[in-house]
Every structure is written in C-alpha cells, then in structure tokens.
N, C-alpha and C positions, 0 to 999 in steps of 0.2 A: 355307326350310331354313337351318339354321345354317351359316355359312361354314366350309368345311373348310380354308381357306388363310389363317387369321388369323396375322399376323406381328407380333411385338412388337419395336420398334426402340428402343434406348437409347443415350444418349451421356453420357459423363462431362464435365461442364462444366469441371472443373479441368483435364482433359487438353485441352479445346478451347482454353482461354486460352493454353496453351503452344505451340500451333501458329500460325504467322504467317499462313497462308493456307488453312486447311482445318479440317475437323472430323473427329472420330473417333467412329465409331458403335459402341456396345456394345448388343447386344440381350439382354434378359433372358428366359430360357425356364424358369421355375420353376413347378412345379405348385402349385396352390392347393387350397383345400377343394373337395370335390365339391359341385357344384350342378346343379340340373336345368334351369336356364335361364340364358341369357346375354343381357344387354341389348344392343341394337344401338346403337352409338355414333352421335351425330349427325354429319352430314357437314360438314367444315369449309368455310368460305367464303374465297376468296381476297380479299385486300385490296390495293388499289392505293394507292400513295403518291406524293405530288407530288415528293418528293426522289428523286434518282437514287442508286443504290447497289446492293449485292448483294441478291439475293433470299434469303429465309430461310424454312426449314421449322421450325416449332415443334411438337414431338411432345407427345402427351398425358401423357407421364411428366415433362415439363418440360425435356427435352433439345432440342437444335436442330442444324441444319445450315445453313451459309452457302454460297451458290454461285449457280447460275442455273437457273431453272425452264425446261426445254425445252418441255414440253407438259403439259397438265392435262386430265383427264377427270373424270367423276363418281366414279370408283373409284380412279384412280391418278394419281401425279405423277411425271413423268420429270424427273430432276434431275442436274446435273453440278456437280462441285466439285473440291476437292483433299484428299487424305489424305497426310500427311507430305510435302507438297510435290509429290505425284504426282497427276495428273488422274485422275478416275474419272467414270463415268456409270452411273446405276442408276435403278431405279423403286421407288417406295414406295406402300404402300396408303393411301388417304385415311382408312381406318378408324383408322390409327395417328396421324394428324396432327390437331393442335388448330387450327393456323392456318397459312395460307400468306401470307407478307408479301412483296410485290414492291417492289423498289427502295428498301428501307429502309436508309439509311446509318447506321452506328453506329460511333463512335470505338472504338479498340482497348481503352480502359480503361473503357468504359461498361458498365453492367449491362443485361441483356436482360430480356425478359418471362419468360424461363425461370429455372430454378433456378440460383443463383449461389453457389459455395462451399458447396454442400449446403443452401442455404436457398431456399425457394420464394417467388416473388413473390405477394402476396395476390390479385392479379388472376387468377392461374392456379390457385392453391391448392397445397396440399402433395401431392406425388405419392403419399405413403404413405396418403393418405386415399382414393385412387381404387381402382378394382378392379384396376388394373395394378400389378405389383410395382415397387418403386423400382429405379432403375438400379444396376447393379453398378459397383464402383469400378475405375478404371484406374490403372496405375502412374503416378507423378509424371512419369516421363520420356516419357510418351505411349505406352508399350507396353501391349498387352493380355496380361496374364500368365495363361496357360492351364495347367491341370493335366490330365494324360492318365491315364485309368484303363481298362485292358483287362480286360473280364470274359469269360473263356473257360473251357471245361471243362464239366462236367456241371452243369446248373442245379439249385440246391439243395444242391450239394456243394462243388465248387471255387468256384462262384458262390453266395455266401451273404452274409447281412447283416453279420456281424462284420467280415470284411475290407473290405467296401464302406464300412461306417461308419467304420472306421479310416482308410481312404484319403480319405474326404470330410473327416474331421477334419484330416488332414495337409494337405489342400488349403487349408483355412481358416487353419491356422497359418502357412502359407507365403504368405499374402496373395493367393491366386488370385482373379481376378475372373471367370474362365470355367472350367468343368469339362466336359471331353469324355469321354463314355463310349463306348468301342469295345465293342460288344455282339456277342459271337460264341459263344453256348453251343452245346455239342454237341447233335446230334439224331439218334438211331439210329431213324429212322422205320420201317425194315423190321422191326426187333425189336418195336417197340411195337404195330404192327398185327398181329403174329403172336400177341400175348398175348390171352388170353380177356377180360381186363379193359380192353382197348383203349378201349372206349367211355367209360371213366371217366377218360380223359386230362384231361377238363375240370377235374376236381377238383384237378389239379396247380397251378392258378392260385392256390389258397389258400397254397401254399408261397411264392409270390412276394410275399405281403402284407408280410412282414417286411422285404423289400427296398424295397417301394413306400413304406412309412412313412418311410424315410429322405428321400425326395423330397417327400412330402406334408406331413410333420410336422417332422422333424429339421432340415432345411435352413432352412425359414422361421423356426424358433425359434432356431437357433444363429447364423444370419446375419440377425438381425432388422432391422438397420439397412440393409444393402445386400446382398441375396442375390445369389449369382453367376448368371451365365448358364449354364444347363445344357443340354447338347446330347447326344443319342444318335446314334451312327453305327451303324446296324443292319446287321450282316453276316449275322445269322440270328436269328429270334425264333419258334421253334416250340414247341408243347406248353405247359408251365407258364410258359415264358418269354415267351409271345406278347404278353401284355398289359402287361408291365412298362414297356416304352418309351413306352406310350401315356399314362402319367402325366406325361410331359414334353411341352412345347408345341413343341419344336424337334427334329425328326427328319430324318435323312438316311439314305438306303438305299444299300447297295452294289448293284451291278447284278445280283449273284447272290442277293441276300437274299430271304427269304420270311418271312411272318408268318402264323401259323395253327397247324394241327395240334392243335387243342383236342379233337378227337374228337367224339363225338356226344352232346350233352347230352340229346337226346330219348330215349335208351334207358336213361339212368341211372334206377334204381329201377323200371324196367318189369318187371312180373311178380314184384316183391318187396314183400310187404306190401300195404297199402291203396293203391289207385290215386290217391285224392284226396290222401293224404299225399305220395305220390311226385310228383304234379303240383306241390304246394306247394314241395317241396324243389327241384325243377327251376326253378321260378319264382324262388325266393330266390337260387339260384346265378346265374341269368342276370342278375337285377337287380344283384347284387353286382358281377359282372364288367362290366356296362355302366357302372357308376359310375366305373370306371377310365378309360374313354373320355371320359366327361363331364368328369372332372378335367383332362384334357389338352386339352379343347375339341374333341373329335372326335365324329362322329356315332355314337351307340350302336348303330345298326342294323348297323354293320360287325361289332360283337361278336356280335350275334344271328346274323348270317350265318355267322360262324366256328363257332358252337356247335350250330346246329340244322339237321338234314337237310331238314326240310320247309319251311324258310324260303326263299322265292324273292326274290332281290334283283338289281336292275339299276340302270343309271345312264344319264343322258344329259347332254349339255353344254348349258347355258343361259346366255347372256350371258358365255361364256367360263369358266363355273364348272360343276363337276360337280353334278348333282342326282340324289340317290338316290331310287328308288321301288320299292315292293314289287310283284312280278309280273314277267312275261316281257316282253322287248322287243317292240314292235309296229311299228317302222320301222328302216331301216338306220342311223339316227343314234343308236340306243340299243344298249347292250352288256350282256349277261348276266354277272352275277358268280357267282350260285349258282342251281342248279335245285332241284327238290323231291326228288331222289334216288330216285324211284320207278321201278320197272319198267325201261324202256329208258333212263331217265336215271341209273340207278345206276352209280356209278363202278366200274370193274373193279379187280381186285387190283393190277395193275401201276400203275395211276394212284394208288391209295392208298399203295403203297409209295414211290412217287416224290414223293408230296405234291403231285400235279398235278391231282387231281380237283376237281370243282366242286359236289359234294354239300354240302360246307361250304366256307367261304371260306378260301383261302390266298392272301394278298396278295403279288403280285410287285412288284419295284421299279417297273416301268412303271405298274401300277395304283396303287401307293402315291403316286406323284407326281401322277397324274391326280386321285386322290380327296382329295388334300390331307393325307395321312398323312406324306408325305415332301416336304421343300422342294426337294430336288434329289437326283439319283442321282450318287454320287461313288465312285470306285474307289481313291483314294489319299489319304494324309494331306494332301498339298499341295493336292489338289483340294477336300478338305473345308475347309481353312482359307480357301481362296479363296471358296468358296461361302458361308462364314460372314462374309466381308468383313473378315477380320483378317489375311490373308496378309502384308500389308505391314508390320504392326507387332506381329505375334505373338511372344511370348516364352515358351518352354516352361519350366515350373518343374520342375527335376530332383528331384521328390519321392520319397517312399518307397513309392509304390504297387506297383511291381514286386516289391520285397522283401516287402511285406505279403501280396501274393497268393501269392508263392512259399512263404513260411513257412506260410501257411494250407493250401496244397495238400500240403506235406510233412506237416503235422500230420494232415490227413485220411487220407493214405496210411498213416501210422504207426498211426493208430487202427484202420483197417480190418484191417491185419495182426494187430494185437493181438486184435481181435474174432474173426478166423478161427481163431487159435491157441486162444483160450479155448473156442470151440465144439468144436474137436477134443478139447481136454482134457476138456470136459464129457462128450463121448461115450465117453471111456475110463473114466469112473467108473461102476461098477456097484454098486447097492445090493442085495446078495443074500447067500446063505449062511446058515448056522445060528448064526454068531457075532454076538451082539447088539452087542458093542463094535465089530466090523468094520463092521456096518451103520451104526452111529452115526457112525463116522469117515467113511464114504463119503457119508453125507448132509451132513456138515459140509463135505466137499470140494466137493460140488455147490453147496451154499449159498454158499461162498466164491467159486466161479467165477461163479455167477450175479450175485452182488453186484458183482464186478469188471466184468462186462459192463454192468450197469446204471450203474455209475460212469462208464464211458466214454461211454455214451449221454447221460448227464446232464451231462457235462463240457463243456469249452470247445468241442471239435470235434463234439459230439453233434448240433448243428444241421445239420452237413454230412453226416450219415449218413442217407440217405433210406430210407423204408419200402420202396421198390422194391429197393434194394440189399440190405436186410436179408432180404427175402423170397427174393431170388435166391440168397443165400448161407446160407439156412436158419438165420438168427440171430434169436433171440427178441427182440421189442420189449419196452419197459419194462412194459407192461400184462401181457404174457405172463409175464415174469420174476416180477412180483409174485404172480401166481397160483401159479406153480411154487414160490416160496418159502413161501407159505402151505400148500401141499400137503405140502412137506417137514416143516414144523413139525407138522402134524397127524399125519403118519406116525410121526414121532419120539415123539410123545405116546402113540400107540397101541401102539408096539413094546414087547412084553413079553419 
C-alpha cells in the first residue's frame, strides 16, 4: 500500500552557510501532476568514515543537515543538531534521505555533495530533474518568510479562485518561501441534508476545480525555479470544500476539524434516464475526485469512502503504519471507517445533521493523523509553526491577503444586493393591456433588467454567486435569462 505519511524535507543551502552551527530545514509541499502510481524510493545506506566529525544527512532534493545521528532504523533516522544556535532533536523518514554520512568532517568553506549556491553536484544530480520539487528559497538572513492566507466564508462565494489567485501572486511578489492556508469554510450541514437534492452534494467538488488549478498548475508555472512550501491548516473541509486540501502534500488538522460531507454519489442519476448512462456518470465523477487524492499522494480509497454508501472501508496498523482494506474488521486491532449504510447500519437523521455518521466517511482530526492525511493536530498558530519546524526562524510577511479577501467579500455582498433588487424590479414589470406601445415598453424594461442580471453574473464577482444561492433567492441563471430574452424577442415580433 502506498505510504500515507510521506514527508518532503527541504533546506536552503544558502541559509545553511549563514549559520555557524546548524542547519535550516524548509520542506516543500507543492502539488504536482496527477499520477496513478508513485515509485518507491530506494532505501539509503549509512556510510562510515575514518575521519571524525559531525554526522550529515543528505536529502534527495540536495539539501542537508549537520549534527549527530542518535539512532537509525530501516525506516527512520533520529537526529539532533542546532537551528539558529538552539538545539533540536527530531526524526526523519529514510524515504526522504539520499545518504547518511557518519563522522564526515568538512571545513566551513568546503562544498558538499549537495546543492551549493543553487547548483547541484553531478554526483547527485539536479533536484529539478527528480520527481521531488526543488527546495523553496529562504531569506538571506536565515528567516523563513511565510505568507498567511485565511479562507473562510461560503465555499465558492467568499472562498473563490480570484481572491486566492491574487493572494498567491502577492505572496510571490513579496518573496515568500512558505504559504500557509488557514482553511475554514462555512458548512450548514443541517440545511443541506434537509434539501431534496442533498444527494447531489458530491457535484459541488467541481466548483473547487478552479481553486485546485492554482495549486496544481499556477504555482508550479509561476514559481518554476523554486516553488514555495504550501501548507493547509484544516479547520473544516466539508461538502465541495472537502477535497481541495488534498491536492497539497502537507496538511495539519485542527482538533475540531472534519473532512467529508460529500453526500451520496451512489444515488446521483438513479431513476433518471438510462441506468447504464447513470452508472458511467457516477464512475466518471468518482474517478475525477480520486485524482485529487492521488495528486497529493493520498490513498484514493478515502475519497471513495467519502462518496459511496455501499463502500465498506476499514484499517489496521501494520509496522506502525495504517493499512486500508475493504470490508469489515475481523479482530480488535482493526477499526471500521464506513459501513454499507443498509438496514440497521443506516445512519439516523441526527447523525447525518451532525456529520457524525459512517455511511460515508467523514474524517476527524484523530483519523486524519492516523491515516496520514494530517501530519499533526494543532489548535493554534504557534503550535502550527512549531509542528512545521519553523517556529524559531519564522518571519510573517504582512501582505495584502486580508484586504484582498475583504474587498472580495464586499464585492460579493454588493452584487447579491443588486441581484435581489433587480429581481424585485423584474417582478413589478407587467406586459399586458391593450396599448401596444405600453406592452413594447414593458418588454423593453424586462429585457433591460434581465441583461443587467446577466451582466452581474458574467462580471468580476459572478464566479462567487453560486447556483445554490440563485435558486434559494429565485434569481434566474444565465441560461434561463437567455431563454427569457429570446421569448421576449419572439413575443415582440408577434405583437400586432
């Protein structure tokens, strides 16, 4: 089974040379292209040297750490050293390490086997040629410059691609080497499960595609030389927002966070049209969503369990790692994640409203950490920075993200008010009476109002006006407006 706890560790060599007795670790968590398989890296071998001196870990991205190897197993290395003159002790995965060198003494001005001043030694190769992304830059003074983006509000409205893209651009212009996304979308689960179309919640993931492309496409292209470390701090990820964090390789969960609420994919298109066509549509949607998990290096079966009632998924721990398997637990060492939702296993209404049922998977912070979705559960900004191993040298960039998000929210609110007024005005216009000129004027008024509504929907803030909100406020969508405008045109031609 593909490892669910893969961690990418990065270090800027330029920052390393500025520290007299330590090394600074920068880990890059950037999404890549979706792939269906990940090659298992070869296990590094420790090398003993005759010369006495500090031990050294050389990572697969060309970065390094100098200090003392405390212990070593086939899967991990326990290591201690200095960061900014302060001692630390931590554990690294052998999957991230190219070589463990023991007792290798190197003068302060000597080049190492790893990347020096942005150039890779031929013996190791250029990190940009490997499957791992290149290391993110650190400030020349040894600080990790991080940019904070808070995504809160209604997903698809206040949380939308334009303000997020503008914030990411601001981070790049300000020289950020780390981007932290505090992810806290609203989720009115009680309302959604009361709606007749609740089973179609799964389709909301398509709204998230425009945001996902920023991480999968825009960042690798715009930051082609040294992409930033990207971290999601998940405070909530339900409904259409559930899968967006999974395109990122580095997630942390708040203790009250949940991920799921996709609804029941199994019922979409049931009883509507041809059953074979419906089955194909469900399969296409599931495969599409599973690709998001694969992009972040997570097991796609977790997405399947979030989406389908009949899918039974459990896990057990093997050699200290979680192992997913389809079916029910058969011994006390195994734990059920989702049942089949049939008869006695069907979740009650109260469990559905609270998002606590197990007909479909809703991941808690505890489960996320066990299953490798979350690296650690943290409840504060300080705890997050410590878990990221940048607390001692972190430098917050006072960027424009708050203003960008505030201006976007104000624009959405203003657009909604205009739309409501226009719909009220539309309802006040009546095309009747015996006066042809009056009827023509009324049609012209209706046409003008409908075109104004369409203009808002196609304008800057149109992407933040969701179909759900339009339906709830009885506001016609663009397709419906086009039909109505054509009807007005035909009526006017026929009016004698």
